[in-house]
C-alpha positions as CSV (number, residue, x, y, z in Angstrom):
1,M,9.0,9.8,13.8
2,F,6.6,8.1,16.2
3,K,7.7,5.1,18.3
4,V,5.3,2.3,17.2
5,G,4.0,-0.5,19.3
6,F,2.7,-3.5,17.4
7,I,0.5,-6.3,19.0
8,G,-0.4,-9.3,17.0
9,L,2.2,-11.0,14.8
10,G,0.3,-13.5,12.9
11,I,0.1,-14.2,9.2
12,M,-0.7,-10.5,8.5
13,G,0.8,-8.7,11.5
14,K,4.3,-10.2,11.1
15,P,5.1,-8.7,7.7
16,M,3.1,-5.5,8.5
17,A,5.3,-4.9,11.5
18,R,8.4,-5.6,9.5
19,N,7.4,-3.0,6.9
20,V,6.9,-0.4,9.7
21,R,10.5,-1.2,10.9
22,K,11.9,-1.0,7.4
23,A,10.4,2.4,7.0
24,G,12.6,3.7,9.8
25,Y,10.1,3.8,12.7
26,G,11.2,2.7,16.2
27,L,9.3,-0.5,16.9
28,I,8.4,-2.5,20.0
29,V,6.3,-5.7,19.5
30,Y,4.3,-8.2,21.5
31,D,2.7,-11.5,20.7
32,R,1.7,-14.6,22.7
33,N,3.8,-16.8,20.4
34,A,7.2,-17.0,22.0
35,S,8.9,-18.3,18.8
36,T,7.6,-15.4,16.8
37,L,8.9,-13.0,19.4
38,E,12.3,-14.7,19.3
39,A,12.5,-14.3,15.6
40,F,11.8,-10.6,15.9
41,R,14.4,-10.3,18.7
42,K,17.0,-11.9,16.4
43,E,16.2,-9.3,13.8
44,G,17.0,-6.5,16.3
45,T,13.4,-5.5,17.2
46,E,12.6,-4.5,20.8
47,I,10.3,-7.1,22.5
48,A,7.7,-6.3,25.2
49,A,6.6,-8.6,28.0
50,N,2.9,-7.6,27.6
51,G,0.6,-5.1,26.1
52,R,1.1,-2.7,29.0
53,E,4.8,-2.4,28.2
54,V,4.0,-1.8,24.6
55,A,1.8,1.1,25.5
56,E,4.4,2.5,28.0
57,K,7.2,2.5,25.5
58,S,5.4,3.7,22.3
59,D,3.6,6.8,21.0
60,V,1.0,4.8,18.9
61,V,-0.1,1.2,19.3
62,I,-1.2,-0.9,16.3
63,T,-3.2,-4.0,17.0
64,M,-3.7,-6.8,14.5
65,L,-5.8,-9.5,16.1
66,P,-8.3,-12.2,15.1
67,N,-11.6,-10.7,16.3
68,S,-13.5,-8.3,18.6
69,P,-13.0,-10.2,21.9
70,H,-9.2,-10.5,21.3
71,V,-9.0,-6.7,20.7
72,A,-11.1,-6.0,23.8
73,S,-8.8,-8.3,25.8
74,A,-5.6,-6.6,24.5
75,L,-7.0,-3.2,25.3
76,F,-8.7,-3.7,28.7
77,D,-7.6,-6.9,30.4
78,K,-5.0,-6.8,33.3
79,D,-1.6,-5.9,31.8
80,G,-3.4,-4.7,28.7
81,I,-2.7,-1.6,26.6
82,A,-5.2,0.7,28.4
83,E,-3.4,0.4,31.7
84,E,-0.5,2.5,30.4
85,L,-2.1,4.7,27.7
86,R,-1.6,8.4,28.2
87,A,-3.6,11.4,26.9
88,G,-2.5,12.1,23.3
89,Q,-1.5,8.5,22.5
90,A,-3.4,6.6,19.8
91,V,-4.5,3.0,19.2
92,I,-4.9,1.9,15.5
93,D,-6.8,-1.3,15.4
94,M,-6.1,-3.0,12.0
95,S,-8.0,-6.1,12.9
96,S,-11.2,-7.0,11.1
97,I,-13.9,-6.9,13.7
98,N,-17.5,-6.0,14.4
99,P,-18.1,-2.2,13.7
100,V,-20.2,-2.0,16.9
101,A,-17.1,-3.1,18.9
102,S,-15.0,-0.5,17.1
103,K,-17.4,2.2,18.1
104,E,-17.3,1.0,21.7
105,F,-13.5,1.0,21.8
106,Y,-13.4,4.5,20.4
107,S,-15.8,5.8,23.1
108,R,-14.0,4.1,25.9
109,L,-10.6,5.3,24.9
110,K,-11.9,8.8,24.2
111,E,-12.8,9.0,27.9
112,R,-9.0,8.6,28.5
113,K,-8.2,11.3,25.9
114,V,-6.7,8.5,23.8
115,D,-7.3,8.5,20.0
116,F,-8.7,5.4,18.2
117,L,-8.8,4.4,14.6
118,D,-10.4,1.3,13.2
119,A,-8.2,0.5,10.1
120,P,-8.8,-3.0,8.8
121,V,-7.0,-4.2,5.7
122,S,-7.5,-6.1,2.5
123,G,-4.9,-7.8,0.4
124,G,-4.0,-11.0,2.2
125,E,-0.6,-12.3,3.2
126,P,1.0,-11.4,-0.2
127,G,-0.1,-7.8,0.1
128,A,1.1,-7.7,3.7
129,I,4.5,-8.9,2.7
130,E,4.8,-6.6,-0.3
131,G,3.4,-3.6,1.6
132,T,0.5,-3.3,-0.9
133,I,-2.5,-3.9,1.3
134,A,-5.5,-1.5,1.1
135,V,-6.4,0.1,4.4
136,M,-9.9,1.5,5.1
137,V,-10.1,3.8,8.1
138,G,-12.8,5.0,10.5
139,G,-12.3,7.6,13.3
140,D,-11.6,11.3,13.6
141,K,-10.2,12.9,10.4
142,P,-7.3,14.8,12.1
143,V,-6.1,11.6,13.7
144,F,-6.2,9.9,10.3
145,D,-4.2,12.7,8.9
146,K,-1.6,12.5,11.7
147,Y,-1.0,8.7,11.1
148,Y,-1.5,8.5,7.4
149,D,2.2,8.3,6.6
150,L,2.7,5.5,9.1
151,L,-0.2,3.5,7.6
152,M,1.3,4.0,4.1
153,T,4.4,2.1,5.2
154,M,2.3,-1.0,5.1
155,A,0.0,-0.2,2.2
156,S,-0.5,0.9,-1.4
157,S,-3.7,2.8,-0.4
158,V,-5.1,4.2,2.8
159,T,-8.6,5.7,2.6
160,Y,-10.5,7.7,5.1
161,I,-14.1,6.5,5.2
162,G,-15.8,8.3,8.1
163,P,-16.5,8.2,11.8
164,A,-15.5,5.3,14.1
165,G,-16.7,2.0,12.8
166,C,-16.7,3.0,9.2
167,G,-13.4,1.2,8.5
168,N,-14.8,-2.1,9.6
169,I,-18.1,-1.5,7.8
170,T,-16.1,-1.1,4.7
171,K,-14.0,-4.2,5.4
172,L,-17.1,-6.3,5.9
173,A,-18.5,-5.0,2.6
174,N,-15.2,-6.1,1.0
175,Q,-15.4,-9.6,2.6
176,M,-19.0,-10.0,1.4
177,I,-17.9,-9.3,-2.2
178,V,-14.8,-11.6,-2.0
179,A,-16.8,-14.5,-0.5
180,V,-19.5,-14.3,-3.1
181,N,-16.9,-13.7,-5.9
182,I,-14.9,-16.8,-5.0
183,S,-18.1,-18.8,-4.6
184,V,-19.5,-18.0,-8.1
185,L,-16.0,-18.4,-9.6
186,S,-15.8,-21.9,-8.1
187,E,-19.3,-22.7,-9.3
188,A,-18.5,-21.5,-12.8
189,Y,-15.3,-23.6,-13.1
190,V,-17.1,-26.7,-11.9
191,F,-20.0,-25.9,-14.3
192,A,-17.5,-25.6,-17.1
193,K,-15.7,-28.8,-16.3
194,K,-18.9,-30.9,-16.0
195,A,-20.4,-29.4,-19.1
196,G,-17.4,-30.3,-21.1
197,A,-15.0,-27.3,-21.3
198,D,-11.5,-26.9,-19.9
199,P,-11.7,-24.6,-16.8
200,K,-8.2,-23.3,-17.5
201,L,-9.1,-22.2,-21.0
202,V,-12.3,-20.7,-19.7
203,F,-10.2,-18.6,-17.3
204,E,-7.9,-17.5,-20.1
205,A,-10.9,-16.6,-22.3
206,I,-12.8,-14.5,-19.7
207,R,-10.1,-13.0,-17.5
208,K,-9.7,-9.8,-19.5
209,G,-13.5,-9.3,-20.0
210,L,-16.2,-8.0,-17.6
211,A,-16.0,-11.1,-15.4
212,G,-12.3,-10.5,-14.7
213,S,-11.3,-9.5,-11.2
214,K,-8.4,-9.5,-8.8
215,V,-10.2,-12.4,-7.0
216,M,-10.1,-14.4,-10.3
217,E,-6.4,-13.6,-10.9
218,Q,-5.3,-14.5,-7.3
219,K,-7.6,-17.5,-6.6
220,S,-7.8,-19.3,-10.0
221,P,-4.1,-20.5,-9.8
222,K,-4.8,-21.9,-6.4
223,I,-7.9,-23.7,-7.6
224,F,-6.1,-25.1,-10.6
225,S,-3.1,-26.3,-8.6
226,G,-5.1,-27.6,-5.7
227,D,-2.9,-25.5,-3.4
228,Y,-5.0,-24.5,-0.5
229,D,-2.2,-23.4,1.8
230,P,-3.7,-20.3,3.5
231,G,-3.3,-16.8,2.4
232,F,-6.7,-16.1,4.1
233,R,-8.2,-19.0,6.1
234,V,-11.7,-20.3,5.8
235,E,-12.2,-19.9,9.5
236,L,-11.3,-16.2,9.3
237,H,-13.8,-15.6,6.5
238,I,-16.4,-17.3,8.6
239,K,-15.6,-14.9,11.3
240,D,-16.0,-11.9,9.0
241,L,-19.3,-13.1,7.6
242,Q,-20.6,-13.7,11.1
243,N,-19.8,-10.1,11.8
244,V,-21.7,-9.2,8.6
245,L,-24.7,-11.2,9.7
246,D,-24.6,-9.8,13.2
247,T,-24.4,-6.2,11.9
248,A,-27.1,-6.9,9.3
249,H,-29.5,-8.3,11.9
250,T,-28.8,-5.4,14.3
251,D,-29.6,-2.8,11.6
252,N,-32.4,-4.8,9.8
253,I,-30.5,-5.3,6.5
254,S,-31.1,-8.2,4.2
255,V,-27.9,-9.9,2.9
256,P,-29.0,-13.2,1.2
257,F,-25.8,-13.7,-0.9
258,S,-23.6,-13.3,2.2
259,A,-25.8,-15.7,4.1
260,A,-25.5,-18.3,1.3
261,A,-21.7,-17.8,1.2
262,M,-21.6,-18.4,5.0
263,E,-23.4,-21.7,4.6
264,I,-20.8,-22.8,2.0
265,L,-17.9,-21.9,4.3
266,Q,-19.6,-23.6,7.2
267,S,-19.9,-26.8,5.1
268,L,-16.1,-26.6,4.5
269,K,-15.5,-26.3,8.2
270,A,-17.7,-29.3,8.8
271,D,-15.4,-31.2,6.4
272,G,-12.3,-30.2,8.4
273,L,-11.1,-27.5,5.9
274,E,-11.3,-24.5,8.2
275,K,-7.5,-24.0,8.2
276,K,-7.3,-24.0,4.4
277,D,-7.4,-20.9,2.1
278,H,-10.8,-19.7,1.2
279,S,-10.1,-20.7,-2.4
280,A,-11.1,-24.2,-1.1
281,I,-14.7,-23.0,-1.6
282,V,-14.3,-24.8,-4.9
283,K,-14.3,-28.1,-3.0
284,Y,-17.9,-27.5,-1.9
285,F,-19.0,-27.3,-5.5
286,E,-16.9,-30.2,-6.6
287,K,-18.5,-32.3,-3.8
288,I,-22.1,-31.5,-4.6
289,N,-21.6,-31.9,-8.3
290,N,-19.3,-35.0,-8.1
291,A,-16.8,-33.4,-10.4
292,K,-13.2,-32.1,-10.1
293,V,-12.1,-28.9,-11.7
294,I,-8.7,-30.5,-12.4
295,G,-8.2,-34.2,-12.8
């Protein structure tokens, strides 16, 4: 088995790294959060002082970080991964970042004879804990084949999409659909409530029909309970949609629904809700309609 290095132990990275360890792979981890590292140390996981040590002591390095600049820093800053990477090693970036950045990282590491996959995920914290996330992968197909079993320790599906950048193009498409889906779901529940129907009964009536979706199943209970503790934070969805808009502008693509969803999320941020789960989108529609889904 490969010795795996893991950098980035946040909401998603922490359970993903634990699933790698549970599958029997050797594991060394690094994160800037000292308390998180201490928790892993107590579990018996090897801890690195920095990214450079992770690269030195592993065969493949997985990164799970907030955005493109964080991945660039982890790779190429002083004491970063690239300082110790050797020919034949690989970096699997499972962060959700700009596809243009993924292509750049692929090219820069290729010069060092180091493989690179962009392999963002979908499924949120519950999927990361249960090992049922969906992984979408860009890069060289032989490299994908080599690390497929490793990726499957964290996932229920791992799909090869195409060359470098294609994983993050797919993830952005996913995030576009999720943002618009939650938005119209929230709009519909507020519409139902203000027009005189019980949103919970509306949900029960339509969930098994054409309108039903995994978004509806996962986010409706949070909307009905008012529980906006984050599985996926508003600020992270803003980041993803900013990458959508940047990519769309670069490639001359019109994305009006995603732009509208971005405005809704920015409104939530202006109201101080950026740390809440993106199911809090319902609060935007409650505010502009002066109506509560529940209560």
